C-alpha positions, 0 to 999 in steps of 0.5 A: 541381847540378855534382856531381850531373852529374858523378856521373851521367857517371861512372856513366854511362860506367861502365855503357857501359864494362862491357857484356856481351859474348856469344860462343858457345861454343868448343872441344869443345862444337862437335864436340857440337853437330855429333854432336848435330845429326847425330843429330836429322837422323837422327831427324827422317828417321825421324819425319817421313819424307824430304822432310817436315823443316822444321827441325832444331837440336842441341836439336830438329827439326819436321816440315812 
């Protein structure tokens, strides 16, 4: 019984210490995102009309 508890403790500690860390991409991809955001902003204004844009992201936009 003591051996099983030790193994479970070791496995739990290993699982907790090997957590995945998510970080946003860095470097030149930020410049790409800013360029894509600017292009989508222009597209959104053209498609929705000024004052009718609800949300704009680097990948899409939505109208009100």
